[in-house]
N, C-alpha and C positions, 0 to 999 in steps of 0.2 A: 369432415374436419370439426373437432370439438371447439366450441366457442365459449367465452365467459358469459355467464347468465347475469349480466349487469346492465344498468342503464347506459353506461359509457360505451359498452360493447354494442348495445342496440343502436346508439347514435352512430357509431363507427360503421356498422353494417348498413344503415340507412344512407349515410354519406357515400359509401362504396357503391351502393345500388344506383344512386343518382348519377354517379360518375360513369358507371357501366352503361346506363340507359342513355346518357348524353353522348358517349363515345361511339356506341353501336351504330347509329345512323350514318356517321362519318365513314365507318368501316364498310358498311353495306353499300354506300354510294361509291366508294373507291373500288369495291369488288365489281359493281355494275360497270363502272367506267373502264376498268381493265378488260372485262369480258367483251365490251363493245369495241374497244380499240383493237384487241387481238383478232376479232372477227373481221374488222376492216382491213387489217394488215394481211390476213389470210386471203381475203378477196383480192386485194391488190397484187399479192404474190401469184395467185392463180391466173390473174389477167396477164401478168408479165410472162409467166411460163407459156401461156397460150400464144402470145405474140412472138416469143422466142422460137417456139415450135413452128409457127407459120413461116418465120424468116428462114429457119434451117431448111424447111421444106422447099421454099422458093430457090434456095441456093443449091440444093442437092443435085438437080439435073445438070446444070452447067458446070458445077464443080467436079462432078463425077466424070464428065467428058474430059475435062482438063487433066484430072488425076490419072485417068486411064490411058492418056496419050503418052506413050513411051518415048516420044520425041523430046520430052522435057526431062531434064536431069532432076534427081531427087532434091538437090539443093535449091531448086527453083519452086519448091512447093509453096503455095500461097500463104500457108500459116507461118512460114519463116519470115514473112514480111510484117506480121502483126505480133508484137511482143509487149506485154504489160510492163510498165515502169512502176507505177504505184497506184493504190486506191486511196483517194482522198475522202476522208469522212469528218463530219463534225459531231458535236454532242447535242442531243436533244433531251427533253424531259417530259415524261408522261406519267401523271399521277405520282410524282415523286421518284420515278425510276429514271436513271440516266441511261439513255440508249444511243447507239451509233446511228448517224444519219448520213446516207450516201450523198456525196457532193459531185465527184467526178472520177473518171478513170483515165489516167495518163498513160500514153504509149511511148515506147522508145522510138526515136526517129531512125528509120532504116532506109538507106538509099538503094535503089535498084535500077537496072537498065530496062527501059520500056521495050526495047527491041527483043528482049528475052521472054516477054510475057504477052499473053493475049490482050486484046483491046479492053476487055472488061476487068482488068486487074484492079483499077481504082475502085470500081463498084464492089468487087469481091472483097477487097481490104476493108472497105467501109462496112460491109455486111458482117465480116468477122469481128470488127470492132464493136458493132452493135450487139452481137451475140455475147461478146465478153462483158459489155456493159450490163446486159441482162443478167449474166451470171453474178456480177458484183452486186447489182441491186437486189437480186433474190437472196444472195448470201447475207446481205445486210439486214433484210427483212426477217430472215430466219433468226438472226442474232437478236433482233428486237423481240420477236415472239418468245424466244427462249428466256430472255431477261424479264419480260412482262409476265410470262407464264409462271416463273419462279415467284415473283411478287404476288401474283394472283393466288397461288397455293398458300403462301404465308398469310395473306389477307383473309382467305377463306377459312383457314384454321383459326384465326383470331375471331372471326364472326361466329364460328361454331362454338368456340370457347366461351364467348360472351353469352350467346343465345342459349346454349345447352348446359353450361356449367356455372359460370360466374353469377349471372342474373338469377337463375332458379335457386342457386345455393344461398345467395344473399337474402332472397325472399323467404326461404325456409328458415334461415337463421333468425331473421327478424320475427317471423311467426313463432318460432320456438322460444325465443327470449321473451316475447310478449306474453305468451301463455304462462311461462314461469313467473314473470314479474306480476302478472295478474293473480296467479295463485298465491304468491307471497303477500300481495296486497289484501286479498280476501282473508288469508290466514291471520294477518295482522289485525284486520277489523274484528274478526271472530274473537281473537285473543283479547283485544281491547274491550269487547262487550262482556266477555266472561270476567275479566278483571274488574270491570265497572260494577257488574252484578255482585261480585264478592264484596266490593267496598260498600255497596248499598246495604247488603245483608249484614255486614259487620256493624255498620252505623246504626242499624235498627235494633241490634241486640244490646 
């Protein structure tokens, strides 16, 4: 980009450079914070998935026995007793990014006849609710990662812009203007000396 080779432009470029250099550490800190938080959320999500998988594994044996028993009508399937009403979320803020925060999962109240179900029906329902909670938690964390990842990409682009474009460009402009102004000053001194010699020469004749 062409710049004016003037002292005013030199000052403007120096001011811009100071602003870039002052703002860059803030951007770098934000980038590091976002990277750290995303890693923490990913680790939390992996832990939740592991716990959910273990819970499903524990359930599979006795749920399978129940589901394979043809004595129970299809309408008596255990998952019919667990229905999600709503997911309650709040809003959080990380590095200036608004993110959803899981609060609770509400289920619809469903009445059932204990005589129609095996004795472990309550435990089975609680396990299914826990699995659903894990799903809601993991989904919320995925949303957080998506939002923070978007902000991280934007912040990284700004860091690169400042580091690789704006700061080097301002430094080069300052250097270029400095050389030009220095040459102009040198030329002015030379011109002044020549003029002085001519005046001296004229006065001696």
